[in-house]
C-alpha positions as CSV (number, residue, x, y, z in Angstrom):
1,M,62.3,-24.6,-68.9
2,A,63.4,-21.1,-69.6
3,Q,60.6,-20.6,-72.2
4,L,58.1,-21.9,-69.7
5,Q,59.4,-19.7,-66.9
6,A,59.3,-16.7,-69.3
7,Q,55.7,-17.5,-70.1
8,L,54.7,-17.8,-66.5
9,D,56.5,-14.6,-65.6
10,A,54.6,-12.8,-68.4
11,Y,51.4,-13.9,-66.8
12,G,52.7,-12.7,-63.5
13,V,53.3,-9.2,-65.0
14,Q,49.8,-9.1,-66.4
15,V,48.4,-10.2,-63.1
16,E,50.3,-7.5,-61.3
17,L,49.0,-4.8,-63.7
18,A,45.5,-6.1,-63.3
19,A,46.0,-6.2,-59.5
20,E,47.0,-2.5,-59.4
21,A,43.9,-1.7,-61.6
22,Y,41.8,-3.6,-59.1
23,N,43.5,-1.7,-56.2
24,G,42.8,1.6,-58.1
25,A,39.1,0.8,-58.5
26,R,38.9,-0.3,-54.9
27,W,40.7,2.9,-53.8
28,Q,38.4,5.0,-55.9
29,L,35.3,3.2,-54.4
30,G,36.7,4.0,-50.9
31,Q,37.1,7.7,-51.8
32,V,33.6,8.0,-53.2
33,N,32.1,6.2,-50.2
34,A,33.9,8.6,-47.9
35,R,32.4,11.5,-49.9
36,I,29.0,10.0,-49.7
37,A,29.3,9.6,-45.9
38,D,30.4,13.2,-45.6
39,N,27.6,14.3,-47.9
40,Q,25.0,12.5,-45.8
41,A,26.4,14.1,-42.6
42,Q,26.3,17.6,-44.3
43,T,22.8,16.9,-45.5
44,A,21.6,15.9,-42.1
45,A,23.1,19.1,-40.5
46,T,21.7,21.4,-43.2
47,T,18.3,19.8,-42.9
48,K,18.4,20.4,-39.2
49,R,19.4,24.1,-39.7
50,L,16.7,24.4,-42.3
51,A,14.1,23.1,-39.9
52,A,15.3,25.5,-37.2
53,S,15.1,28.5,-39.6
54,R,11.6,27.5,-40.7
55,A,10.5,27.3,-37.0
56,A,12.0,30.7,-36.2
57,L,10.4,32.3,-39.3
58,S,7.0,30.7,-38.5
59,K,7.2,32.0,-34.9
60,R,8.1,35.4,-36.1
61,L,5.2,35.5,-38.6
62,R,2.8,34.4,-35.9
63,S,4.1,37.2,-33.7
64,L,3.7,39.8,-36.4
65,Y,0.1,38.6,-37.0
66,A,-0.8,38.9,-33.3
67,N,1.2,42.1,-32.7
68,P,1.9,44.0,-36.0
69,E,4.9,46.3,-36.1
70,P,3.8,50.0,-35.3
71,S,3.8,52.5,-38.2
72,L,6.0,55.6,-38.2
73,I,3.0,57.7,-37.2
74,E,2.3,55.5,-34.3
75,V,5.9,55.7,-33.2
76,L,5.8,59.5,-33.4
77,V,2.6,59.7,-31.4
78,A,3.6,57.2,-28.7
79,S,7.1,58.5,-28.2
80,G,7.7,61.4,-25.8
81,S,10.9,62.7,-27.4
82,V,12.9,62.7,-30.6
83,T,15.5,60.5,-28.9
84,A,12.8,57.9,-28.1
85,V,11.7,58.0,-31.7
86,V,15.2,57.3,-33.0
87,D,15.7,54.5,-30.5
88,Q,12.4,52.9,-31.4
89,L,13.1,53.2,-35.2
90,D,16.6,51.7,-34.6
91,M,15.2,48.8,-32.8
92,L,12.6,48.2,-35.5
93,D,15.4,48.3,-38.1
94,R,17.5,45.7,-36.2
95,V,14.4,43.5,-36.0
96,A,13.9,43.8,-39.8
97,Q,17.5,42.9,-40.4
98,Q,17.2,39.9,-38.2
99,D,14.1,38.8,-40.1
100,G,16.0,39.3,-43.4
101,R,18.9,37.1,-42.1
102,V,16.4,34.3,-41.2
103,V,14.8,34.4,-44.6
104,G,18.2,34.6,-46.4
105,G,19.5,31.7,-44.3
106,L,16.4,29.7,-45.3
107,R,17.1,30.3,-49.0
108,E,20.8,29.4,-48.7
109,Q,20.0,26.2,-46.8
110,K,17.4,25.1,-49.4
111,A,19.9,25.8,-52.2
112,R,22.6,23.9,-50.3
113,L,20.4,20.9,-49.9
114,V,19.8,20.9,-53.7
115,Q,23.5,21.0,-54.3
116,L,24.2,18.2,-51.8
117,R,21.5,16.0,-53.3
118,E,22.9,16.5,-56.9
119,R,26.4,15.7,-55.7
120,L,25.2,12.6,-53.8
121,E,23.6,11.3,-57.0
122,E,26.8,11.9,-59.0
123,D,28.9,10.1,-56.3
124,R,26.5,7.2,-56.2
125,Q,26.9,6.8,-60.0
126,S,30.7,7.0,-59.5
127,A,30.6,4.4,-56.8
128,A,28.6,2.0,-59.1
129,Q,31.2,2.5,-61.8
130,A,34.1,1.9,-59.4
131,L,32.4,-1.2,-58.1
132,E,31.9,-2.5,-61.7
133,G,35.6,-1.7,-62.4
134,R,36.7,-3.6,-59.3
135,E,34.7,-6.7,-60.2
136,R,35.9,-6.5,-63.8
137,E,39.5,-6.4,-62.8
138,K,39.0,-9.2,-60.3
139,A,37.5,-11.4,-63.0
140,R,40.4,-10.5,-65.3
141,I,42.9,-11.5,-62.6
142,E,41.2,-14.8,-62.0
143,Q,41.1,-15.6,-65.7
144,L,44.9,-14.8,-66.0
145,L,45.7,-17.0,-63.0
146,A,43.6,-19.8,-64.5
147,E,45.5,-19.5,-67.8
148,R,48.8,-19.5,-66.0
149,Q,47.8,-22.6,-64.1
150,A,46.7,-24.2,-67.3
151,V,50.1,-23.5,-68.9
152,L,51.8,-24.9,-65.9
153,E,49.7,-28.1,-65.8
154,G,50.2,-28.5,-69.6
155,A,54.0,-28.7,-69.1
156,S,55.6,-32.1,-68.6
157,E,56.1,-33.4,-65.1
158,E,59.9,-32.8,-65.4
159,L,59.3,-29.1,-66.3
160,R,56.8,-28.7,-63.5
161,G,59.4,-30.1,-61.1
162,L,62.0,-27.6,-62.3
163,I,59.5,-24.7,-61.9
164,A,58.7,-25.8,-58.4
165,A,62.4,-26.1,-57.6
166,E,62.9,-22.5,-58.9
167,E,60.1,-21.2,-56.7
168,R,61.7,-23.0,-53.7
169,R,65.0,-21.5,-54.6
170,R,63.5,-18.0,-54.6
171,A,61.9,-18.7,-51.2
172,R,65.3,-19.9,-49.8
173,E,67.0,-16.8,-51.2
174,A,64.5,-14.6,-49.5
175,A,64.9,-16.5,-46.3
176,V,68.7,-16.0,-46.4
177,Q,68.1,-12.3,-47.0
178,A,65.8,-12.2,-44.0
179,A,68.3,-14.0,-41.8
180,I,71.1,-11.6,-42.8
181,A,68.8,-8.6,-42.0
182,R,67.9,-10.0,-38.6
183,R,71.6,-10.6,-37.7
184,R,72.5,-7.1,-38.8
185,Q,69.7,-5.6,-36.8
186,A,70.7,-7.7,-33.7
187,A,74.3,-6.8,-34.0
188,Q,73.8,-3.1,-34.4
189,T,71.9,-0.6,-32.3
190,T,71.5,2.1,-34.9
191,P,69.1,5.1,-34.8
192,A,66.6,5.0,-37.7
193,G,67.9,8.3,-39.0
194,E,71.3,6.7,-39.8
195,V,70.0,5.4,-43.0
196,E,72.8,3.5,-44.6
197,R,73.9,1.6,-41.5
198,S,70.3,0.7,-40.6
199,S,69.4,-0.5,-44.1
200,P,70.1,-4.2,-44.6
201,A,71.3,-5.3,-48.0
202,P,72.1,-8.7,-49.6
203,A,75.6,-9.7,-50.5
204,A,75.9,-8.2,-54.1
205,A,78.7,-5.8,-53.3
206,S,79.1,-4.5,-56.8
207,E,75.7,-2.8,-57.0
208,P,75.6,1.0,-57.4
209,S,74.3,3.4,-54.8
210,E,72.2,5.4,-57.2
211,P,69.3,4.5,-59.5
212,P,70.1,3.7,-63.1
213,V,68.4,6.9,-64.5
214,S,69.3,10.5,-64.0
215,A,65.8,11.8,-63.3
216,P,62.2,10.6,-62.7
217,A,60.2,10.1,-65.8
218,A,57.3,12.3,-66.8
219,A,54.2,11.8,-64.7
220,P,51.8,9.3,-66.3
221,S,48.3,9.9,-67.7
222,G,49.0,13.5,-68.6
223,E,49.7,14.5,-65.0
224,P,51.8,17.7,-64.9
225,E,55.3,17.2,-63.7
226,R,55.9,18.8,-60.3
227,P,58.7,21.4,-60.0
228,A,62.0,20.1,-58.7
229,A,62.3,20.9,-55.0
230,P,64.0,19.3,-52.0
231,A,61.9,16.5,-50.7
232,P,60.9,16.5,-47.0
233,S,63.2,14.8,-44.5
234,G,61.0,11.7,-44.3
235,S,61.8,11.3,-40.6
236,G,61.3,7.7,-39.5
237,N,60.9,6.3,-43.0
238,A,63.9,4.1,-42.7
239,R,62.0,2.2,-40.0
240,A,59.3,1.4,-42.5
241,A,62.0,-0.1,-44.8
242,Q,63.3,-2.2,-41.9
243,I,59.8,-3.4,-41.1
244,A,59.2,-4.3,-44.8
245,M,62.4,-6.4,-44.6
246,T,60.9,-8.5,-41.9
247,Q,58.5,-9.8,-44.5
248,L,61.0,-11.3,-46.8
249,G,59.8,-14.7,-48.1
250,V,56.1,-13.8,-47.7
251,P,54.3,-14.9,-50.9
252,Y,53.0,-12.4,-53.5
253,V,49.2,-12.3,-53.4
254,W,47.2,-9.9,-55.5
255,G,45.3,-7.4,-53.4
256,G,47.2,-8.6,-50.3
257,A,48.3,-6.2,-47.6
258,S,49.2,-8.2,-44.5
259,P,51.7,-10.8,-43.4
260,S,48.9,-13.4,-43.0
261,Q,47.3,-12.7,-46.3
262,G,50.4,-12.0,-48.4
263,F,51.3,-8.8,-50.3
264,D,51.2,-7.2,-53.6
265,C,53.6,-4.4,-54.4
266,S,51.6,-1.4,-53.1
267,G,50.1,-3.5,-50.3
268,L,53.6,-4.1,-48.8
269,A,54.2,-0.3,-48.8
270,S,50.8,0.4,-47.3
271,W,51.3,-2.1,-44.6
272,A,54.9,-1.2,-43.7
273,Y,54.1,2.5,-43.4
274,G,51.0,1.7,-41.4
275,Q,53.2,0.1,-38.8
276,I,54.9,3.5,-38.2
277,G,51.6,5.4,-38.2
278,K,51.8,6.9,-41.7
279,S,48.9,6.4,-44.2
280,V,50.0,5.2,-47.6
281,P,47.2,4.2,-50.1
282,H,47.1,0.6,-51.3
283,F,47.4,1.8,-55.0
284,T,50.5,2.8,-56.9
285,G,48.7,5.7,-58.8
286,A,47.4,7.2,-55.5
287,I,50.8,6.9,-53.8
288,W,52.6,8.5,-56.8
289,S,50.1,11.5,-56.6
290,A,50.0,11.8,-52.8
291,F,53.6,12.5,-51.9
292,P,56.4,14.8,-53.0
293,R,58.9,13.5,-55.6
294,V,62.5,12.7,-54.6
295,P,65.1,14.6,-56.7
296,S,67.5,12.4,-58.6
297,G,70.5,11.3,-56.5
298,Q,68.7,11.9,-53.2
299,L,67.1,8.5,-52.6
300,A,67.0,7.5,-48.9
301,P,65.8,4.4,-47.2
302,G,62.0,4.4,-47.0
303,D,61.5,6.2,-50.3
304,L,59.0,4.5,-52.6
305,V,60.4,3.7,-56.0
306,F,58.2,3.1,-59.1
307,F,58.7,1.1,-62.3
308,R,57.0,0.9,-65.7
309,P,55.4,3.9,-67.5
310,D,52.0,2.8,-66.1
311,L,53.4,2.6,-62.5
312,G,52.5,-1.0,-62.5
313,H,55.2,-1.9,-60.0
314,M,56.8,-0.3,-57.0
315,G,59.1,-1.1,-54.0
316,I,60.6,0.4,-50.9
317,Y,64.2,1.7,-51.2
318,I,66.5,0.3,-48.5
319,G,69.8,1.9,-49.6
320,G,72.8,0.6,-51.5
321,G,70.9,0.8,-54.8
322,Q,68.4,-1.9,-53.6
323,Y,64.7,-2.1,-52.8
324,V,62.4,-4.5,-51.1
325,N,59.3,-5.5,-53.1
326,A,56.6,-8.0,-53.7
327,P,57.3,-8.8,-57.4
328,Q,54.6,-11.1,-58.9
329,T,52.6,-14.3,-58.8
330,G,54.8,-17.3,-57.9
331,D,57.4,-15.1,-56.2
332,V,57.9,-13.8,-52.7
333,V,58.8,-10.5,-51.0
334,K,62.5,-10.1,-51.7
335,V,65.3,-7.6,-52.3
336,S,66.0,-6.5,-55.8
337,S,68.5,-4.1,-57.4
338,L,67.7,-0.8,-59.2
339,A,70.5,-1.6,-61.5
340,G,68.5,-4.5,-62.9
341,R,65.6,-2.2,-64.0
342,S,65.6,-0.1,-67.1
343,D,62.0,1.1,-66.5
344,Y,62.6,3.1,-63.3
345,Q,60.1,6.1,-63.2
346,G,61.0,8.0,-60.1
347,A,60.4,8.0,-56.3
348,V,58.2,9.7,-53.7
349,R,58.7,10.3,-50.0
350,P,55.9,9.8,-47.5
């Protein structure tokens, strides 16, 4: 039974990694589509300005054809004084400058349109690649889940029963955690800023209050490490942790980001923070890059903690050395201990 559970859990880890790759491709596609929409809006505005500049230049050329500008001799002859000559020449100079601005603007707008169209083509190619990546990871996830199911179905009836019992035990444990959290919240009227009192925690009293490593690991994929600096206060973030705790027992579902659909690890963070009006991407890599790092020893409820060198898993810190997370296929949203992880990478604060 232990061997079978380990095999199923290994599939769960692979599914979670593929799920975050899928989330990354989907996030990238969203970013590119946003750029395409912005590009199209800029193109429309530039085209409109170009048409206006062309109309102004055309009107000016028709005017010059019908009424040519007087020569210097004509100005001298027609003017009654030196002052009038100066005024007339000054006016003609201003008209020439205005004509020059119209022509210059026309050239700039045409060049801008060329740049926008080139960027649009690049973004369309990027969107196609992101879409292919998303579908590729989706197919990989479905294959892994099918293999996991085949392993489970290939086990004896007794082993399948033991696995099902283990899954029920996990669900009951999460339900107990949820009940404890609800009772504590009902018994206390605590401002969100009082982080330790307002952060529910399960009964393991011996767990440490700090993460098991002294400092965040180096940023993945060659990303330069940010200089150490005090993290922002994260006002209201403890509330996001409390909201995430209300979802204990909800099943892990890859790509999920709602109570009705289920959650994956980044989907839980994205949904919980969305409930307090803060935008957190549904992708671990984007979350890691978007927010300031939390210095070692300064974790507070609501901070987002990351695991594995590839940032394949994350959770929401709730205090007391614990975090709430959606672990993997076959599991549910639950509270886990930082002390149980040797692959902690660091934390960020939205």
